[in-house]
DRENPA-3360 file (N, C-alpha, C; in nm, 2 decimals, always signed):
BEGIN
1 = MAETPAED = +0.08/-0.12/+0.00/+0.00/+0.00/+0.00/+0.09/+0.13/+0.00 ~ +0.06/+0.22/-0.09/+0.14/+0.34/-0.10/+0.12/+0.43/+0.03 ~ +0.23/+0.49/+0.07/+0.22/+0.57/+0.19/+0.15/+0.71/+0.16 ~ +0.08/+0.76/+0.25/+0.02/+0.89/+0.23/+0.13/+1.00/+0.24 ~ +0.14/+1.09/+0.14/+0.24/+1.20/+0.14/+0.23/+1.28/+0.27 ~ +0.34/+1.32/+0.32/+0.34/+1.39/+0.45/+0.26/+1.52/+0.44 ~ +0.26/+1.58/+0.33/+0.19/+1.71/+0.32/+0.04/+1.69/+0.33 ~ -0.01/+1.57/+0.30/-0.15/+1.54/+0.31/-0.20/+1.52/+0.45;
9 = LIHYIAPK = -0.10/+1.51/+0.54/-0.13/+1.49/+0.68/-0.14/+1.62/+0.76 ~ -0.11/+1.73/+0.69/-0.11/+1.86/+0.75/-0.25/+1.93/+0.74 ~ -0.29/+1.98/+0.86/-0.42/+2.05/+0.86/-0.38/+2.20/+0.84 ~ -0.39/+2.25/+0.72/-0.36/+2.38/+0.69/-0.47/+2.48/+0.73 ~ -0.43/+2.59/+0.80/-0.53/+2.69/+0.84/-0.48/+2.82/+0.77 ~ -0.55/+2.85/+0.67/-0.51/+2.97/+0.59/-0.53/+3.10/+0.66 ~ -0.45/+3.20/+0.64/-0.46/+3.33/+0.70/-0.60/+3.39/+0.66 ~ -0.66/+3.47/+0.75/-0.78/+3.53/+0.73/-0.76/+3.67/+0.66;
17 = GEYISFLD = -0.76/+3.66/+0.53/-0.74/+3.79/+0.45/-0.59/+3.82/+0.44 ~ -0.56/+3.95/+0.44/-0.42/+3.99/+0.43/-0.35/+3.98/+0.57 ~ -0.24/+3.91/+0.57/-0.16/+3.90/+0.69/-0.04/+4.00/+0.69 ~ +0.02/+4.03/+0.80/+0.13/+4.13/+0.81/+0.26/+4.07/+0.77 ~ +0.32/+4.12/+0.67/+0.46/+4.08/+0.63/+0.56/+4.15/+0.71 ~ +0.68/+4.09/+0.72/+0.79/+4.16/+0.79/+0.84/+4.28/+0.71 ~ +0.86/+4.39/+0.78/+0.91/+4.51/+0.72/+1.05/+4.49/+0.65 ~ +1.14/+4.43/+0.73/+1.27/+4.40/+0.68/+1.33/+4.30/+0.77;
25 = DTDYIAKG = +1.46/+4.27/+0.75/+1.53/+4.17/+0.83/+1.53/+4.20/+0.98 ~ +1.54/+4.33/+1.01/+1.54/+4.37/+1.15/+1.41/+4.34/+1.22 ~ +1.30/+4.36/+1.15/+1.17/+4.33/+1.20/+1.15/+4.18/+1.21 ~ +1.20/+4.10/+1.11/+1.20/+3.96/+1.12/+1.26/+3.90/+1.25 ~ +1.38/+3.95/+1.27/+1.46/+3.91/+1.39/+1.39/+3.95/+1.52 ~ +1.34/+4.07/+1.52/+1.27/+4.12/+1.64/+1.15/+4.04/+1.68 ~ +1.07/+4.00/+1.58/+0.95/+3.92/+1.60/+0.99/+3.78/+1.64 ~ +1.09/+3.72/+1.58/+1.14/+3.59/+1.61/+1.19/+3.58/+1.75;
33 = LEWKLFTA = +1.26/+3.68/+1.80/+1.30/+3.69/+1.93/+1.19/+3.70/+2.03 ~ +1.09/+3.79/+1.99/+0.97/+3.81/+2.08/+0.90/+3.67/+2.10 ~ +0.89/+3.60/+1.99/+0.82/+3.47/+2.00/+0.91/+3.36/+2.05 ~ +1.04/+3.39/+2.07/+1.13/+3.29/+2.13/+1.15/+3.17/+2.04 ~ +1.15/+3.20/+1.90/+1.17/+3.09/+1.81/+1.32/+3.07/+1.78 ~ +1.40/+3.17/+1.81/+1.55/+3.15/+1.80/+1.61/+3.26/+1.89 ~ +1.74/+3.26/+1.89/+1.82/+3.35/+1.97/+1.89/+3.45/+1.88 ~ +1.94/+3.56/+1.94/+2.01/+3.66/+1.87/+2.14/+3.61/+1.81;
41 = RSVKRELL = +2.19/+3.51/+1.88/+2.32/+3.45/+1.83/+2.30/+3.35/+1.72 ~ +2.17/+3.30/+1.71/+2.14/+3.19/+1.61/+2.01/+3.22/+1.55 ~ +2.00/+3.31/+1.46/+1.88/+3.35/+1.39/+1.85/+3.24/+1.29 ~ +1.73/+3.18/+1.29/+1.69/+3.08/+1.20/+1.61/+3.13/+1.09 ~ +1.64/+3.08/+0.97/+1.56/+3.12/+0.85/+1.46/+3.01/+0.81 ~ +1.49/+2.89/+0.87/+1.39/+2.78/+0.85/+1.37/+2.71/+0.98 ~ +1.24/+2.67/+1.00/+1.20/+2.61/+1.13/+1.14/+2.48/+1.09 ~ +1.12/+2.39/+1.20/+1.06/+2.26/+1.17/+0.91/+2.26/+1.22;
49 = YKSGSFQA = +0.83/+2.20/+1.13/+0.69/+2.17/+1.16/+0.68/+2.02/+1.18 ~ +0.64/+1.98/+1.31/+0.64/+1.84/+1.34/+0.51/+1.78/+1.38 ~ +0.49/+1.65/+1.36/+0.39/+1.58/+1.42/+0.44/+1.44/+1.46 ~ +0.36/+1.35/+1.51/+0.41/+1.22/+1.55/+0.46/+1.14/+1.43 ~ +0.43/+1.17/+1.31/+0.46/+1.08/+1.20/+0.55/+1.15/+1.09 ~ +0.57/+1.28/+1.10/+0.66/+1.34/+1.00/+0.70/+1.48/+1.05 ~ +0.79/+1.54/+0.98/+0.83/+1.68/+1.00/+0.86/+1.74/+0.87 ~ +0.84/+1.87/+0.86/+0.86/+1.95/+0.74/+0.93/+2.08/+0.77;
57 = KVKLAGYE = +1.00/+2.14/+0.68/+1.06/+2.26/+0.70/+0.97/+2.38/+0.66 ~ +0.96/+2.48/+0.74/+0.88/+2.60/+0.70/+0.96/+2.73/+0.72 ~ +0.91/+2.83/+0.66/+0.97/+2.96/+0.68/+0.87/+3.06/+0.74 ~ +0.91/+3.16/+0.81/+0.82/+3.26/+0.86/+0.78/+3.35/+0.75 ~ +0.65/+3.35/+0.72/+0.60/+3.44/+0.61/+0.55/+3.58/+0.67 ~ +0.50/+3.57/+0.79/+0.45/+3.69/+0.85/+0.36/+3.66/+0.97 ~ +0.26/+3.74/+1.00/+0.18/+3.71/+1.12/+0.05/+3.79/+1.11 ~ -0.05/+3.74/+1.19/-0.17/+3.81/+1.20/-0.18/+3.86/+1.35;
65 = QYGNGLDT = -0.23/+3.98/+1.37/-0.23/+4.04/+1.50/-0.38/+4.08/+1.53 ~ -0.41/+4.05/+1.66/-0.55/+4.07/+1.70/-0.55/+4.18/+1.81 ~ -0.67/+4.23/+1.84/-0.69/+4.34/+1.93/-0.64/+4.32/+2.07 ~ -0.62/+4.19/+2.11/-0.57/+4.16/+2.24/-0.42/+4.16/+2.25 ~ -0.36/+4.20/+2.14/-0.21/+4.21/+2.13/-0.14/+4.08/+2.11 ~ -0.21/+3.98/+2.08/-0.15/+3.85/+2.06/-0.13/+3.82/+1.91 ~ -0.03/+3.75/+1.88/+0.00/+3.72/+1.74/-0.02/+3.57/+1.70 ~ -0.06/+3.55/+1.58/-0.06/+3.42/+1.52/+0.04/+3.42/+1.40;
73 = VVVEFENG = +0.14/+3.33/+1.41/+0.24/+3.32/+1.30/+0.18/+3.26/+1.17 ~ +0.22/+3.32/+1.06/+0.19/+3.26/+0.93/+0.32/+3.19/+0.88 ~ +0.32/+3.06/+0.86/+0.43/+2.99/+0.80/+0.41/+2.95/+0.66 ~ +0.52/+2.93/+0.59/+0.51/+2.89/+0.45/+0.58/+2.76/+0.43 ~ +0.52/+2.65/+0.38/+0.58/+2.52/+0.36/+0.65/+2.52/+0.23 ~ +0.73/+2.42/+0.21/+0.81/+2.41/+0.09/+0.73/+2.39/-0.04 ~ +0.60/+2.35/-0.02/+0.51/+2.35/-0.14/+0.44/+2.48/-0.17 ~ +0.48/+2.58/-0.09/+0.42/+2.72/-0.11/+0.30/+2.75/-0.03;
81 = KLSCIHPS = +0.24/+2.64/+0.03/+0.11/+2.66/+0.10/+0.14/+2.74/+0.24 ~ +0.04/+2.82/+0.28/+0.05/+2.90/+0.40/-0.04/+2.84/+0.51 ~ +0.00/+2.85/+0.63/-0.08/+2.81/+0.74/-0.05/+2.89/+0.87 ~ -0.15/+2.91/+0.95/-0.14/+2.98/+1.08/-0.11/+2.89/+1.19 ~ -0.03/+2.93/+1.28/+0.00/+2.85/+1.40/+0.04/+2.95/+1.52 ~ +0.01/+2.91/+1.64/+0.04/+2.99/+1.75/+0.19/+2.99/+1.77 ~ +0.26/+3.10/+1.80/+0.41/+3.10/+1.82/+0.46/+3.00/+1.92 ~ +0.39/+2.99/+2.04/+0.44/+2.90/+2.14/+0.43/+2.75/+2.10;
89 = YLKEMQSS = +0.33/+2.72/+2.02/+0.32/+2.59/+1.97/+0.43/+2.56/+1.87 ~ +0.46/+2.66/+1.78/+0.57/+2.64/+1.69/+0.70/+2.63/+1.76 ~ +0.71/+2.70/+1.87/+0.83/+2.69/+1.95/+0.85/+2.55/+2.01 ~ +0.74/+2.49/+2.05/+0.75/+2.36/+2.11/+0.79/+2.26/+2.00 ~ +0.76/+2.28/+1.88/+0.79/+2.19/+1.77/+0.94/+2.19/+1.74 ~ +1.01/+2.29/+1.79/+1.16/+2.30/+1.77/+1.23/+2.21/+1.86 ~ +1.16/+2.16/+1.97/+1.23/+2.07/+2.06/+1.26/+1.93/+2.00 ~ +1.37/+1.88/+2.03/+1.41/+1.75/+1.98/+1.32/+1.64/+2.03;
97 = SFGKELLS = +1.25/+1.66/+2.14/+1.16/+1.56/+2.20/+1.02/+1.57/+2.15 ~ +0.98/+1.67/+2.08/+0.84/+1.70/+2.04/+0.78/+1.58/+1.97 ~ +0.84/+1.53/+1.86/+0.78/+1.42/+1.78/+0.79/+1.29/+1.86 ~ +0.89/+1.27/+1.94/+0.91/+1.15/+2.02/+0.80/+1.14/+2.12 ~ +0.76/+1.25/+2.18/+0.65/+1.25/+2.28/+0.52/+1.20/+2.22 ~ +0.49/+1.24/+2.10/+0.37/+1.21/+2.03/+0.37/+1.06/+1.99 ~ +0.48/+1.01/+1.95/+0.49/+0.87/+1.91/+0.49/+0.77/+2.03 ~ +0.54/+0.82/+2.15/+0.56/+0.73/+2.26/+0.43/+0.72/+2.34;
105 = GPVSETSA = +0.33/+0.80/+2.31/+0.20/+0.79/+2.38/+0.18/+0.91/+2.47 ~ +0.12/+0.88/+2.59/+0.08/+0.99/+2.68/+0.20/+1.08/+2.72 ~ +0.17/+1.21/+2.72/+0.27/+1.30/+2.77/+0.22/+1.37/+2.90 ~ +0.31/+1.43/+2.97/+0.27/+1.49/+3.10/+0.17/+1.60/+3.07 ~ +0.07/+1.61/+3.15/-0.03/+1.71/+3.13/+0.01/+1.84/+3.18 ~ -0.02/+1.94/+3.10/+0.00/+2.08/+3.15/-0.13/+2.14/+3.18 ~ -0.15/+2.20/+3.29/-0.28/+2.25/+3.33/-0.31/+2.39/+3.26 ~ -0.39/+2.38/+3.15/-0.42/+2.51/+3.08/-0.56/+2.55/+3.11;
113 = DPSETEQV = -0.59/+2.68/+3.12/-0.72/+2.73/+3.14/-0.80/+2.70/+3.02 ~ -0.94/+2.68/+3.03/-1.02/+2.65/+2.92/-1.02/+2.76/+2.82 ~ -1.02/+2.89/+2.86/-1.01/+3.00/+2.76/-0.89/+3.00/+2.68 ~ -0.77/+2.96/+2.75/-0.65/+2.96/+2.68/-0.65/+2.84/+2.58 ~ -0.70/+2.72/+2.62/-0.70/+2.61/+2.54/-0.78/+2.63/+2.41 ~ -0.89/+2.70/+2.41/-0.96/+2.73/+2.29/-0.88/+2.80/+2.19 ~ -0.80/+2.90/+2.24/-0.72/+2.98/+2.15/-0.60/+2.90/+2.09 ~ -0.54/+2.82/+2.18/-0.42/+2.74/+2.14/-0.46/+2.64/+2.03;
121 = MEAPITEN = -0.58/+2.58/+2.04/-0.62/+2.48/+1.95/-0.65/+2.53/+1.81 ~ -0.64/+2.66/+1.79/-0.65/+2.72/+1.66/-0.53/+2.68/+1.57 ~ -0.42/+2.64/+1.64/-0.29/+2.61/+1.57/-0.32/+2.48/+1.49 ~ -0.24/+2.46/+1.38/-0.25/+2.34/+1.30/-0.22/+2.21/+1.39 ~ -0.31/+2.11/+1.38/-0.28/+1.99/+1.44/-0.31/+1.87/+1.35 ~ -0.26/+1.75/+1.37/-0.29/+1.64/+1.28/-0.38/+1.54/+1.35 ~ -0.43/+1.45/+1.27/-0.52/+1.35/+1.32/-0.45/+1.27/+1.44 ~ -0.32/+1.24/+1.42/-0.25/+1.16/+1.52/-0.25/+1.23/+1.65;
129 = FDQLSEEP = -0.23/+1.36/+1.65/-0.22/+1.44/+1.77/-0.36/+1.44/+1.84 ~ -0.46/+1.46/+1.76/-0.60/+1.46/+1.81/-0.63/+1.33/+1.89 ~ -0.59/+1.21/+1.83/-0.62/+1.09/+1.89/-0.54/+1.06/+2.02 ~ -0.42/+1.10/+2.01/-0.33/+1.08/+2.13/-0.36/+1.17/+2.24 ~ -0.43/+1.29/+2.21/-0.45/+1.39/+2.32/-0.55/+1.33/+2.42 ~ -0.63/+1.23/+2.38/-0.73/+1.17/+2.47/-0.67/+1.08/+2.58 ~ -0.55/+1.03/+2.55/-0.48/+0.93/+2.64/-0.44/+0.99/+2.77 ~ -0.39/+1.11/+2.78/-0.35/+1.16/+2.91/-0.47/+1.17/+3.00;
137 = KKAKTKTK = -0.59/+1.20/+2.94/-0.71/+1.22/+3.02/-0.75/+1.09/+3.09 ~ -0.73/+0.97/+3.02/-0.76/+0.84/+3.07/-0.66/+0.81/+3.19 ~ -0.54/+0.85/+3.17/-0.44/+0.82/+3.27/-0.47/+0.90/+3.40 ~ -0.51/+1.03/+3.38/-0.54/+1.11/+3.49/-0.66/+1.06/+3.57 ~ -0.76/+0.99/+3.50/-0.88/+0.94/+3.57/-0.84/+0.83/+3.67 ~ -0.73/+0.75/+3.63/-0.69/+0.64/+3.71/-0.63/+0.68/+3.84 ~ -0.56/+0.80/+3.84/-0.48/+0.84/+3.95/-0.55/+0.95/+4.03 ~ -0.67/+0.99/+3.99/-0.74/+1.09/+4.06/-0.78/+1.06/+4.20;
145 = KTTAKPKL = -0.74/+1.15/+4.29/-0.77/+1.13/+4.44/-0.91/+1.15/+4.47 ~ -0.96/+1.08/+4.57/-1.11/+1.09/+4.60/-1.12/+1.18/+4.73 ~ -1.01/+1.24/+4.77/-1.02/+1.32/+4.90/-1.02/+1.47/+4.87 ~ -1.07/+1.51/+4.75/-1.08/+1.65/+4.71/-1.18/+1.72/+4.80 ~ -1.15/+1.85/+4.83/-1.24/+1.93/+4.91/-1.37/+1.95/+4.83 ~ -1.48/+1.96/+4.90/-1.61/+1.99/+4.83/-1.60/+2.13/+4.77 ~ -1.67/+2.14/+4.66/-1.67/+2.27/+4.58/-1.76/+2.37/+4.66 ~ -1.71/+2.49/+4.67/-1.78/+2.60/+4.74/-1.89/+2.65/+4.64;
153 = DLPGEKVH = -2.00/+2.70/+4.71/-2.11/+2.77/+4.63/-2.07/+2.92/+4.62 ~ -2.00/+2.95/+4.51/-1.94/+3.09/+4.50/-2.05/+3.19/+4.46 ~ -2.03/+3.31/+4.51/-2.13/+3.42/+4.47/-2.10/+3.46/+4.33 ~ -2.21/+3.48/+4.26/-2.20/+3.51/+4.11/-2.17/+3.66/+4.08 ~ -2.18/+3.75/+4.18/-2.15/+3.89/+4.16/-2.03/+3.93/+4.24 ~ -1.99/+4.06/+4.21/-1.87/+4.12/+4.28/-1.91/+4.13/+4.43 ~ -1.81/+4.10/+4.52/-1.84/+4.10/+4.66/-1.71/+4.17/+4.73 ~ -1.72/+4.18/+4.86/-1.61/+4.24/+4.94/-1.53/+4.13/+5.01;
161 = FTATVKEF = -1.40/+4.14/+5.00/-1.31/+4.04/+5.06/-1.22/+4.10/+5.17 ~ -1.18/+4.01/+5.26/-1.06/+4.03/+5.34/-0.96/+3.92/+5.31 ~ -0.83/+3.95/+5.32/-0.73/+3.84/+5.29/-0.60/+3.89/+5.34 ~ -0.50/+3.80/+5.33/-0.36/+3.82/+5.36/-0.27/+3.79/+5.25 ~ -0.18/+3.87/+5.21/-0.09/+3.85/+5.11/+0.01/+3.74/+5.15 ~ +0.01/+3.63/+5.08/+0.10/+3.51/+5.12/+0.23/+3.51/+5.05 ~ +0.22/+3.53/+4.91/+0.34/+3.52/+4.83/+0.33/+3.58/+4.70 ~ +0.44/+3.64/+4.64/+0.44/+3.69/+4.51/+0.51/+3.58/+4.42;
169 = TAKMNHFT = +0.45/+3.54/+4.32/+0.51/+3.43/+4.23/+0.47/+3.45/+4.09 ~ +0.47/+3.34/+4.01/+0.43/+3.35/+3.87/+0.36/+3.22/+3.83 ~ +0.28/+3.23/+3.72/+0.21/+3.12/+3.67/+0.23/+3.12/+3.52 ~ +0.26/+3.00/+3.46/+0.29/+2.99/+3.32/+0.16/+3.01/+3.24 ~ +0.16/+3.10/+3.14/+0.04/+3.12/+3.05/+0.07/+3.04/+2.93 ~ +0.00/+2.93/+2.91/+0.04/+2.84/+2.80/+0.00/+2.89/+2.66 ~ -0.08/+3.00/+2.66/-0.11/+3.06/+2.53/-0.01/+3.15/+2.48 ~ +0.05/+3.24/+2.57/+0.15/+3.33/+2.53/+0.29/+3.27/+2.54;
177 = GEEDEVIL = +0.30/+3.16/+2.62/+0.44/+3.11/+2.64/+0.52/+3.19/+2.74 ~ +0.46/+3.28/+2.81/+0.52/+3.37/+2.91/+0.47/+3.34/+3.05 ~ +0.54/+3.38/+3.15/+0.50/+3.36/+3.29/+0.43/+3.49/+3.33 ~ +0.31/+3.48/+3.38/+0.23/+3.60/+3.44/+0.26/+3.61/+3.58 ~ +0.28/+3.74/+3.63/+0.30/+3.76/+3.77/+0.17/+3.74/+3.84 ~ +0.17/+3.67/+3.96/+0.05/+3.65/+4.03/+0.08/+3.67/+4.18 ~ -0.03/+3.69/+4.26/-0.02/+3.70/+4.41/-0.10/+3.58/+4.47 ~ -0.04/+3.51/+4.56/-0.11/+3.40/+4.63/-0.16/+3.47/+4.76;
185 = LENVKVTT = -0.29/+3.44/+4.79/-0.36/+3.49/+4.91/-0.40/+3.38/+5.00 ~ -0.40/+3.41/+5.13/-0.45/+3.32/+5.23/-0.55/+3.39/+5.32 ~ -0.63/+3.31/+5.40/-0.73/+3.36/+5.49/-0.83/+3.45/+5.41 ~ -0.86/+3.41/+5.29/-0.96/+3.48/+5.20/-1.10/+3.46/+5.25 ~ -1.17/+3.57/+5.28/-1.31/+3.56/+5.32/-1.40/+3.66/+5.25 ~ -1.52/+3.61/+5.22/-1.62/+3.70/+5.16/-1.69/+3.76/+5.28 ~ -1.69/+3.89/+5.30/-1.75/+3.96/+5.42/-1.89/+4.01/+5.39 ~ -1.93/+4.02/+5.27/-2.07/+4.06/+5.24/-2.16/+3.94/+5.26;
193 = EPELTIGD = -2.29/+3.96/+5.28/-2.38/+3.85/+5.31/-2.41/+3.78/+5.17 ~ -2.42/+3.65/+5.18/-2.38/+3.56/+5.29/-2.23/+3.55/+5.30 ~ -2.17/+3.55/+5.42/-2.03/+3.54/+5.44/-1.98/+3.40/+5.40 ~ -1.86/+3.40/+5.35/-1.81/+3.27/+5.30/-1.65/+3.27/+5.32 ~ -1.60/+3.16/+5.37/-1.46/+3.14/+5.39/-1.40/+3.07/+5.27 ~ -1.32/+3.13/+5.19/-1.25/+3.07/+5.07/-1.13/+3.00/+5.11 ~ -1.05/+3.06/+5.20/-0.92/+3.00/+5.24/-0.81/+3.05/+5.15 ~ -0.74/+2.97/+5.07/-0.64/+3.01/+4.98/-0.70/+3.05/+4.85;
201 = AWCGYSKT = -0.64/+3.15/+4.78/-0.68/+3.19/+4.65/-0.56/+3.26/+4.58 ~ -0.58/+3.30/+4.45/-0.48/+3.37/+4.38/-0.54/+3.47/+4.29 ~ -0.46/+3.57/+4.25/-0.51/+3.67/+4.15/-0.39/+3.72/+4.07 ~ -0.42/+3.78/+3.96/-0.31/+3.84/+3.88/-0.25/+3.96/+3.95 ~ -0.12/+3.98/+3.93/-0.06/+4.10/+3.99/-0.06/+4.21/+3.89 ~ -0.18/+4.28/+3.89/-0.21/+4.38/+3.79/-0.13/+4.51/+3.82 ~ -0.14/+4.61/+3.73/-0.07/+4.74/+3.75/-0.14/+4.81/+3.87 ~ -0.27/+4.79/+3.88/-0.35/+4.85/+3.99/-0.29/+4.80/+4.13;
209 = LKKAELEE = -0.27/+4.67/+4.14/-0.22/+4.61/+4.26/-0.08/+4.66/+4.29 ~ +0.00/+4.67/+4.18/+0.14/+4.71/+4.20/+0.15/+4.85/+4.26 ~ +0.05/+4.94/+4.23/+0.05/+5.07/+4.28/+0.03/+5.07/+4.43 ~ -0.03/+4.96/+4.48/-0.06/+4.96/+4.63/+0.07/+4.92/+4.71 ~ +0.17/+4.88/+4.63/+0.30/+4.85/+4.70/+0.28/+4.74/+4.81 ~ +0.22/+4.64/+4.77/+0.19/+4.53/+4.87/+0.32/+4.45/+4.91 ~ +0.32/+4.40/+5.03/+0.42/+4.31/+5.08/+0.37/+4.19/+5.14 ~ +0.45/+4.08/+5.14/+0.40/+3.96/+5.20/+0.36/+3.98/+5.35;
217 = GDAIEFDG = +0.25/+3.93/+5.39/+0.20/+3.95/+5.52/+0.10/+4.06/+5.54 ~ +0.08/+4.14/+5.43/-0.01/+4.25/+5.44/-0.15/+4.20/+5.45 ~ -0.23/+4.25/+5.55/-0.37/+4.22/+5.56/-0.45/+4.33/+5.47 ~ -0.53/+4.28/+5.38/-0.60/+4.37/+5.29/-0.74/+4.34/+5.28 ~ -0.82/+4.44/+5.22/-0.96/+4.42/+5.19/-0.98/+4.48/+5.06 ~ -1.07/+4.43/+4.98/-1.10/+4.47/+4.84/-1.23/+4.42/+4.79 ~ -1.27/+4.47/+4.67/-1.39/+4.42/+4.60/-1.34/+4.33/+4.49 ~ -1.41/+4.23/+4.45/-1.37/+4.15/+4.34/-1.47/+4.04/+4.32;
225 = KVVDKKYN = -1.44/+3.95/+4.23/-1.53/+3.84/+4.20/-1.45/+3.71/+4.21 ~ -1.49/+3.61/+4.28/-1.42/+3.48/+4.29/-1.47/+3.38/+4.20 ~ -1.38/+3.31/+4.13/-1.42/+3.21/+4.03/-1.35/+3.08/+4.06 ~ -1.40/+2.97/+4.01/-1.34/+2.84/+4.02/-1.23/+2.82/+3.91 ~ -1.11/+2.87/+3.93/-1.00/+2.86/+3.83/-0.87/+2.84/+3.91 ~ -0.83/+2.71/+3.91/-0.72/+2.67/+4.00/-0.58/+2.73/+3.96 ~ -0.50/+2.75/+4.06/-0.36/+2.78/+4.04/-0.28/+2.65/+4.04 ~ -0.31/+2.57/+4.13/-0.25/+2.43/+4.14/-0.35/+2.34/+4.22;
233 = KEIRYKVN = -0.31/+2.22/+4.26/-0.41/+2.13/+4.32/-0.46/+2.18/+4.46 ~ -0.37/+2.26/+4.52/-0.41/+2.31/+4.66/-0.49/+2.44/+4.65 ~ -0.46/+2.53/+4.55/-0.53/+2.66/+4.54/-0.63/+2.65/+4.42 ~ -0.75/+2.64/+4.45/-0.85/+2.62/+4.35/-0.92/+2.74/+4.30 ~ -0.92/+2.85/+4.38/-1.00/+2.96/+4.34/-0.92/+3.09/+4.31 ~ -0.97/+3.16/+4.22/-0.91/+3.29/+4.17/-1.00/+3.41/+4.19 ~ -0.94/+3.52/+4.23/-1.01/+3.65/+4.25/-0.98/+3.73/+4.12 ~ -1.09/+3.76/+4.05/-1.08/+3.84/+3.93/-1.10/+3.99/+3.96;
241 = NPSKLVKK = -1.03/+4.08/+3.89/-1.05/+4.22/+3.89/-1.06/+4.28/+4.03 ~ -0.96/+4.25/+4.12/-0.97/+4.32/+4.25/-0.96/+4.47/+4.24 ~ -1.04/+4.54/+4.32/-1.04/+4.69/+4.31/-1.07/+4.74/+4.45 ~ -1.06/+4.87/+4.46/-1.09/+4.94/+4.59/-1.01/+4.88/+4.70 ~ -0.88/+4.84/+4.67/-0.80/+4.77/+4.77/-0.75/+4.87/+4.88 ~ -0.76/+4.82/+5.00/-0.71/+4.90/+5.12/-0.63/+4.80/+5.21 ~ -0.51/+4.85/+5.25/-0.43/+4.78/+5.35/-0.48/+4.81/+5.48 ~ -0.51/+4.71/+5.56/-0.57/+4.73/+5.70/-0.47/+4.80/+5.78;
249 = GMEA = -0.52/+4.90/+5.86/-0.43/+4.98/+5.94/-0.38/+5.10/+5.87 ~ -0.42/+5.11/+5.74/-0.38/+5.23/+5.66/-0.50/+5.30/+5.60 ~ -0.62/+5.27/+5.66/-0.74/+5.33/+5.60/-0.73/+5.49/+5.63 ~ -0.79/+5.56/+5.54/-0.79/+5.71/+5.55/-0.88/+5.75/+5.67;
% end
């Protein structure tokens, strides 16, 4: 039986209309460095597009840019066809272990937020990758602990909180490929009726919060909305859009 040509296994996602071409070589290098596809000492003119069954060489043709400031790379295959792919996914393909992971079966699961996953899956993927992506889920089901804490009945609207700043750290954003600055909180409580003890939670370290010049151990109160969006296995809840923050003992 004749083998299926490698190019027939590629799920091409054509650019939506006119994409942005690089202005010059300086622009090409700047964008490649921003996407972390190569280093300043080793600028690549060709990159690898991989799956579990093949790999192909591609060139960076340009990119599409959206209102949220995120880019989607447009690559050109040797047959001249164009396809869109997320830069962090293309970066992963440059790893020597990328194709081996797909062929060897289940890979270690990275905890991505649903909103991020939807965007990342816009990148080209093959049938093999789709089929294998279900296997880690099965493995996770076997090892799932039954001692998980019961889910809290969270308020649906913005409420008032008290909390203590526990730690300043970072969380990998699997869509951008960058680490986002975050704050871990403890003793988090909803003080508006009905009162609710959250315990540990986390929130993004926004520019607004940075202006408050917080330190570890600070007791704070603020308005915000709590959602079921885990930081890790121990910290399940996230506070979105904290505002009107006041450090206790420093009220006007």
